C-alpha positions as CSV (number, residue, x, y, z in Angstrom):
1,X,0.0,0.0,0.0
2,X,1.4,3.4,-1.0
3,X,1.6,6.0,1.8
4,X,1.0,9.8,1.3
5,X,4.8,10.3,1.2
6,X,5.1,7.9,-1.7
7,X,6.7,5.1,0.3
8,X,5.2,1.6,0.2
9,X,4.6,-0.5,3.3
10,X,5.9,-4.0,3.3
11,X,3.1,-6.5,2.8
12,X,2.0,-8.1,6.1
13,X,2.8,-11.9,5.8
14,X,-0.1,-14.2,5.9
15,X,-0.3,-16.3,9.1
16,X,0.9,-19.9,8.8
17,X,-1.7,-22.5,8.3
18,X,-2.0,-26.2,7.4
19,X,-3.4,-25.2,4.0
20,X,-6.3,-26.8,2.1
21,X,-5.0,-30.3,1.5
22,X,-4.1,-32.0,4.7
23,X,-3.0,-35.6,5.4
24,X,-4.3,-36.9,8.7
25,X,-2.3,-39.9,10.0
26,X,-3.0,-42.4,12.7
27,X,-1.8,-46.0,13.2
28,X,-2.9,-49.0,15.2
29,X,-0.4,-49.9,17.9
30,X,1.3,-48.2,20.8
31,X,0.2,-44.8,19.4
32,X,-3.5,-45.6,19.9
33,X,-4.6,-46.0,23.5
34,X,-8.3,-46.7,23.6
35,X,-8.3,-46.8,19.8
36,X,-8.9,-43.1,20.0
37,X,-6.7,-42.0,17.1
38,X,-7.6,-44.7,14.6
39,X,-11.3,-44.3,15.5
40,X,-11.0,-40.7,14.5
41,X,-9.5,-41.4,11.0
42,X,-11.8,-44.3,10.5
43,X,-14.8,-42.0,11.1
44,X,-13.5,-39.6,8.5
45,X,-13.2,-42.5,6.0
46,X,-16.6,-43.9,7.0
47,X,-18.4,-40.5,6.7
48,X,-16.8,-39.5,3.3
49,X,-16.1,-41.0,-0.1
50,X,-12.5,-42.0,-0.4
51,X,-10.3,-43.9,-2.8
52,X,-6.9,-45.5,-2.3
53,X,-3.9,-43.6,-3.4
54,X,-1.1,-45.9,-2.4
55,X,-0.4,-48.8,-0.1
56,X,3.0,-50.1,1.0
57,X,4.3,-53.5,0.3
58,X,3.7,-55.4,3.6
59,X,6.8,-57.6,3.0
60,X,9.0,-54.6,3.4
61,X,7.7,-53.1,6.7
62,X,5.8,-55.6,8.8
63,X,6.9,-58.5,11.1
64,X,4.3,-61.2,10.6
65,X,5.2,-62.8,13.9
66,X,4.1,-59.6,15.6
67,X,1.3,-58.4,13.2
68,X,-0.1,-61.6,11.7
69,X,-2.2,-61.8,8.5
70,X,-5.8,-62.8,9.2
71,X,-8.2,-65.1,7.3
72,X,-11.6,-63.6,6.6
73,X,-14.7,-64.5,4.6
74,X,-16.1,-62.1,2.0
75,X,-19.8,-61.5,1.2
76,X,-20.0,-64.7,-0.7
77,X,-18.4,-66.8,2.1
78,X,-15.1,-67.3,0.3
79,X,-12.2,-67.2,2.7
80,X,-9.0,-65.3,2.0
81,X,-6.0,-63.8,3.7
82,X,-5.8,-60.2,4.7
83,X,-2.3,-58.8,5.1
84,X,-1.4,-55.9,7.4
85,X,-1.2,-52.7,5.5
86,X,-0.7,-48.9,5.6
87,X,-2.6,-46.9,3.1
88,X,-3.1,-43.3,2.0
89,X,-6.7,-42.4,1.0
90,X,-7.9,-39.3,-0.8
91,X,-11.5,-37.9,-1.1
92,X,-13.1,-38.8,-4.4
93,X,-14.7,-35.3,-4.5
94,X,-12.5,-32.3,-4.2
95,X,-13.2,-29.7,-1.6
96,X,-15.5,-26.8,-2.4
97,X,-13.8,-23.5,-3.4
98,X,-12.0,-22.3,-0.3
99,X,-12.7,-25.6,1.5
100,X,-10.3,-28.2,2.9
101,X,-9.5,-31.7,1.7
102,X,-8.7,-34.2,4.4
103,X,-6.6,-37.1,3.1
104,X,-6.2,-40.1,5.5
105,X,-3.1,-42.2,6.2
106,X,-3.8,-45.2,8.4
107,X,-3.0,-48.9,9.0
108,X,-0.7,-50.9,11.1
109,X,2.4,-49.3,12.6
110,X,5.4,-50.7,10.7
111,X,8.0,-52.9,12.5
112,X,11.1,-51.8,10.4
113,X,12.5,-49.5,7.7
114,X,10.7,-46.4,9.1
115,X,12.7,-44.0,7.0
116,X,11.8,-45.8,3.8
117,X,8.2,-46.1,5.0
118,X,7.9,-42.4,5.6
119,X,9.6,-41.5,2.3
120,X,7.1,-43.5,0.3
121,X,4.2,-41.4,1.7
122,X,6.0,-38.1,1.7
123,X,6.9,-38.5,-2.0
124,X,3.3,-39.0,-2.8
125,X,2.3,-36.0,-0.6
126,X,4.8,-33.8,-2.6
127,X,3.5,-35.1,-5.9
128,X,-0.1,-34.4,-4.9
129,X,0.6,-30.9,-3.5
130,X,-0.3,-31.7,0.1
131,X,-0.1,-28.6,2.2
132,X,-0.2,-29.9,5.7
133,X,0.4,-33.0,7.8
134,X,-1.2,-33.9,11.1
135,X,-0.5,-37.0,13.2
136,X,-3.0,-38.2,15.7
137,X,-2.1,-40.3,18.7
138,X,-3.5,-41.3,22.1
139,X,-1.7,-42.2,25.3
140,X,-2.6,-43.8,28.6
141,X,-2.4,-41.2,31.3
142,X,-3.2,-40.5,35.0
143,X,-6.4,-38.6,34.2
144,X,-10.0,-39.0,35.3
145,X,-12.7,-40.0,32.8
146,X,-15.1,-37.4,34.3
147,X,-13.2,-34.4,33.0
148,X,-12.6,-33.1,29.5
149,X,-10.0,-35.1,27.6
150,X,-6.7,-33.2,27.5
151,X,-5.1,-32.8,24.0
152,X,-1.4,-32.1,23.6
153,X,-1.1,-30.1,20.4
154,X,2.4,-29.6,19.2
155,X,4.7,-28.7,16.3
156,X,8.4,-28.2,15.6
157,X,7.4,-25.6,12.9
158,X,8.0,-22.2,14.4
159,X,5.6,-20.3,12.2
160,X,2.8,-22.9,12.6
161,X,3.3,-23.0,16.3
162,X,3.0,-19.2,16.7
163,X,0.0,-18.9,14.3
164,X,-2.0,-21.8,15.8
165,X,-1.0,-21.6,19.5
166,X,0.7,-25.0,19.5
167,X,3.2,-26.3,22.0
168,X,6.9,-27.2,21.4
169,X,7.9,-30.5,22.9
170,X,11.2,-30.6,24.8
171,X,11.2,-34.4,25.0
172,X,14.4,-36.2,24.1
173,X,14.5,-39.9,23.8
174,X,13.2,-42.8,21.7
175,X,10.4,-42.0,19.2
176,X,8.2,-43.9,16.8
177,X,6.7,-43.7,13.4
178,X,4.4,-40.7,14.1
179,X,7.5,-38.6,14.9
180,X,9.3,-40.0,11.9
181,X,6.5,-39.0,9.5
182,X,6.2,-35.6,11.1
183,X,9.9,-35.0,10.8
184,X,10.0,-36.2,7.2
185,X,7.1,-33.9,6.3
186,X,8.9,-30.9,7.8
187,X,12.1,-31.7,6.0
188,X,10.2,-31.9,2.7
189,X,8.7,-28.5,3.4
190,X,5.2,-29.7,4.5
191,X,4.2,-28.0,7.8
192,X,3.3,-30.7,10.4
193,X,1.6,-30.8,13.7
194,X,0.7,-33.6,16.2
195,X,-2.3,-34.1,18.4
196,X,-2.2,-36.5,21.4
197,X,-5.2,-37.4,23.6
198,X,-4.7,-38.4,27.2
199,X,-6.9,-41.5,27.9
200,X,-7.6,-42.7,31.5
201,X,-5.2,-45.6,31.9
202,X,-7.7,-47.6,34.0
203,X,-10.0,-48.0,31.0
204,X,-7.7,-47.4,28.0
205,X,-6.7,-51.0,27.6
206,X,-10.2,-52.5,27.9
207,X,-12.6,-50.6,25.6
208,X,-12.5,-47.9,22.9
209,X,-12.6,-44.4,24.2
210,X,-15.1,-42.3,22.1
211,X,-14.7,-39.3,24.4
212,X,-11.0,-39.1,23.4
213,X,-11.8,-39.6,19.8
214,X,-14.3,-36.7,20.0
215,X,-11.7,-34.5,21.7
216,X,-9.1,-35.2,18.9
217,X,-11.6,-34.3,16.2
218,X,-12.6,-31.1,18.0
219,X,-9.0,-30.0,18.2
220,X,-8.3,-31.0,14.7
221,X,-11.2,-29.0,13.5
222,X,-9.8,-25.9,15.3
223,X,-6.3,-26.4,13.7
224,X,-7.7,-26.9,10.2
225,X,-10.4,-24.3,10.4
226,X,-12.8,-26.7,8.7
227,X,-15.9,-28.7,9.6
228,X,-15.4,-32.4,10.5
229,X,-18.0,-35.1,10.9
230,X,-18.7,-36.5,14.4
231,X,-21.2,-39.3,13.6
232,X,-22.7,-40.6,16.9
233,X,-19.6,-39.8,18.9
234,X,-21.4,-37.5,21.3
235,X,-23.8,-40.2,22.4
236,X,-21.1,-42.8,22.5
237,X,-19.0,-40.6,24.7
238,X,-21.8,-40.1,27.1
239,X,-22.5,-43.8,27.3
240,X,-18.8,-44.6,27.8
241,X,-18.6,-42.1,30.7
242,X,-21.9,-43.4,32.3
243,X,-20.7,-47.0,32.0
244,X,-17.4,-46.2,33.9
245,X,-19.4,-44.3,36.5
246,X,-21.6,-47.3,37.1
247,X,-18.5,-49.6,37.5
248,X,-16.9,-47.1,39.9
249,X,-20.1,-46.9,42.0
250,X,-19.7,-50.6,42.9
251,X,-15.9,-50.4,43.6
252,X,-14.9,-48.2,46.5
253,X,-11.2,-48.4,45.6
254,X,-11.8,-47.3,42.1
255,X,-14.1,-44.5,43.1
256,X,-11.6,-43.1,45.6
257,X,-8.8,-43.3,43.0
258,X,-10.9,-41.4,40.5
259,X,-11.6,-38.8,43.1
260,X,-7.9,-38.3,43.6
261,X,-7.4,-37.9,39.9
262,X,-10.2,-35.4,39.7
263,X,-8.6,-33.3,42.5
264,X,-5.2,-33.4,40.9
265,X,-6.7,-32.5,37.5
266,X,-8.7,-29.6,38.9
267,X,-5.5,-28.2,40.5
268,X,-3.2,-28.3,37.5
269,X,-5.8,-27.5,34.9
270,X,-6.4,-23.9,36.0
271,X,-6.5,-21.5,33.0
272,X,-3.1,-20.0,33.7
273,X,-1.4,-23.5,34.1
274,X,-3.3,-25.4,31.4
275,X,-0.7,-25.4,28.6
276,X,2.2,-26.2,30.8
277,X,0.3,-28.9,32.7
278,X,-0.7,-30.7,29.5
279,X,2.8,-30.4,28.1
280,X,4.4,-31.7,31.3
281,X,2.0,-34.7,31.4
282,X,2.9,-35.5,27.8
283,X,6.6,-35.4,28.5
284,X,6.2,-37.5,31.6
285,X,4.3,-40.2,29.6
286,X,7.0,-40.3,26.9
287,X,9.8,-40.7,29.5
288,X,7.9,-43.5,31.2
289,X,7.6,-45.2,27.7
290,X,11.3,-45.0,26.9
291,X,11.4,-48.2,24.9
292,X,11.0,-50.8,27.6
293,X,8.1,-53.3,27.2
294,X,6.7,-51.9,24.0
295,X,7.4,-54.8,21.6
296,X,9.6,-52.6,19.4
297,X,6.9,-50.3,18.4
298,X,8.1,-47.0,19.9
299,X,6.2,-43.8,19.4
């Protein structure tokens, strides 16, 4: 813009965003407590029309002694083998003008060759002009089921972090395929972010956690500034919470433990401490999961 004195102001840079073509990635495995992350991407696939872009060769990346193929019957009753896979899907209908396309990368967490695994998908992302990359994960944590699900939203991209109010993790230690994919995206020039839901550890290993899935989708919607489907998650989340309430009502020890978690949560989740508290809980979880007892899955 030209000023009265004839000088021209420098153009104010646009705030960083994830753009209008975003890959959302989640994998079955250690990254998926309560199936919260994979349930989120499966809902996107189920509520939209998607087609397969690329799948990796399972022989290259999976350990069949750990992730075995399964035998299944099709609609005609014919039995066949289904091999573990990781697949990138794209919507069959492009986004409306100014809208956002959500591509979905999901499957089984690979057992080996993670750099090659990430490179396969990042090459496709570059070819298809993908503008942003978001990984979804869920972790078991010392949190009560009666409170809102905490979401750690982080990025190593300075501009994205400033524009979207994301955290910067200070964790140092073993990581897994979500971190590898996020790092590969950043190195290729695709801004990336990660969302992690904290799932109550006393229920995470027993049943899916729709409340955590709903929280991930809510936060993802904020980051992408686009509407996302929820399906019946609100009702499922209410039923999930009520079911745990009923179980705790008949178990004095469990009820007392939940009350302790509620008190701790209410103390650290004050508005002024919220961001730091969630970040600290995330770092603590990663340090507890430093590679021991995870069946070589990592983060």
